[in-house]
N, C-alpha and C positions, 0 to 999 in steps of 0.2 A: 897507840889502843888495836890490841890483843880478840880473837873473838877466839875461845877452842873451848874442845869440850873432857871435863872434868870428876870425877871423880867419886862420890859425895865426901867423904869424913875430919875427924872436928875439924880438921883448918877448913877445908869446907862450910862447914856448918856456921861457923866459929865468923866468918863474913857472913854469909846471909842474915843469920838474924838481924841485923836493923834494915839488910833494904827488903826483906820480911816487913818487919814490922810497919816502913813504909810506904808496900807497895796494901799489904794492910789497910790504913788510912788510908786511903786514895784513893781504894777499887770495893771494899770488903760492905760487900749489903746489906748483910747480919753481924754488926758491928757488938752484939750481945751478948755473939756469939764468942768465946775471948779466945785470941789465937794463938796455934802450937799444938806447930806441924807435928808428928808421926815423922821422929829422924833415921828413931830405928828400920822403920817401916822399907825410912828413902835407900835407906842402905845395904837393908837382905832385897829389892825390886835391884835396887848396883847390881849386886852382887852376881842375881842372876838373871841379866842383861835384857833384862827389863825397865833397864832405870837408862834415859837421856837428859847429862845434863850438861847445856852448854854455858861456857862465861862471856863475859864483856869483859874486858881490864884495858885503864890506861895509867901507866906505870906503877903498874899491877894490882890497881888499885879494886876490890869489887867492884860494878856501877851495872852491872842488870846478869839478869841468867834466862835464860828458858830448858827445865823442866816440862821432860814428854814422858810419857813411858810409850814401852815399841811391844809388839805380842804379834803376832797371828790374825789374823783380824775371827771374834766367834762368828761372824755369819760367812764368808771368806778364807776356808783352811787354808789354801793354798797364795793367802796375798798377808804380807806386815803390812799392820797401822799404827803408826806415830798420833798418840792423840796428848796435845796438851794436858798442862796439868796447872803449867802458872808462867808466862810470863812478867819479866818487869826488865823497863831498863828507869835507870835515875835520869832523874824531871832533866837534866843540862844536858844530859843530852844523846834525848831522845828522836837526833835529824837521822841519825844513825840504824834507826828502829828495821825499817826494812830492810837493806847490807845485810844485816843480820839477820836477819828471818830467813833471807836466801841464803848465807855462810848454809843457816843447823837442815833445812831443805837439803842442799848438797851436801853434809855429812850422809845426813839419810836417808837417801836415795845410793853414795857410794855403798853403803852398806846391806843395800834390795829393799828400805816400803818403800811399796807401793803407792798408800794412801799416811797426807800426812796430815789428821781436823787441829784447825788455833778454833776457837773460843776465845769472844768479848761480853766483855760486861757491861754494860750503857751507860756508866760511869772511869766506863775507863775503853772507849772502845777505838779503836783500830782496823777496825771489818773497810772504811773504805782501801790508808793501806795496802794489805791483802789484798782486793784486788784487784791496786794495779802490778800487783809482783804473780797478781793472776789465781789465785783463790777464786772460788766461789762460796757464796752465799745461797747454802745447799737445807739448813738448817736451825731453826728456832727456840731453842731452852725455857723453858720459867719456870719456874721454884713456884712452890711453895713450904712455907717452918708452918709446925704440928705441934713445934712443942715454943714451948713459950709466948 
């Protein structure tokens, strides 16, 4: 099993697509809104140094990812924050979640990130695991769909 940071490129995008579908099917609340990631925007953020893509591979096969947005905090301009976008590990390998998140945090800390924000959906809740590895439950998020 290999954890690593990768850049958004066409090859990685092609590998991500089937896992994104599994992730969507398992955890998306608004399933009537089609899955249609803006990979061009991800690439631009990556090129601007504002995106971190960490992957998990078994024998070179992609089995998980963590994608975060990294930038100086709007509220604390002296502090760099990483905001979770998506995190997914294939069901067959979920036991490695805490190791993977710790790896990602170590990489982020090494480059100067001060705070990492992780969010979980009720249908895909890994909050207890986050607590075990040192995260604090600080916010609750509520969604309201306005169209449809």
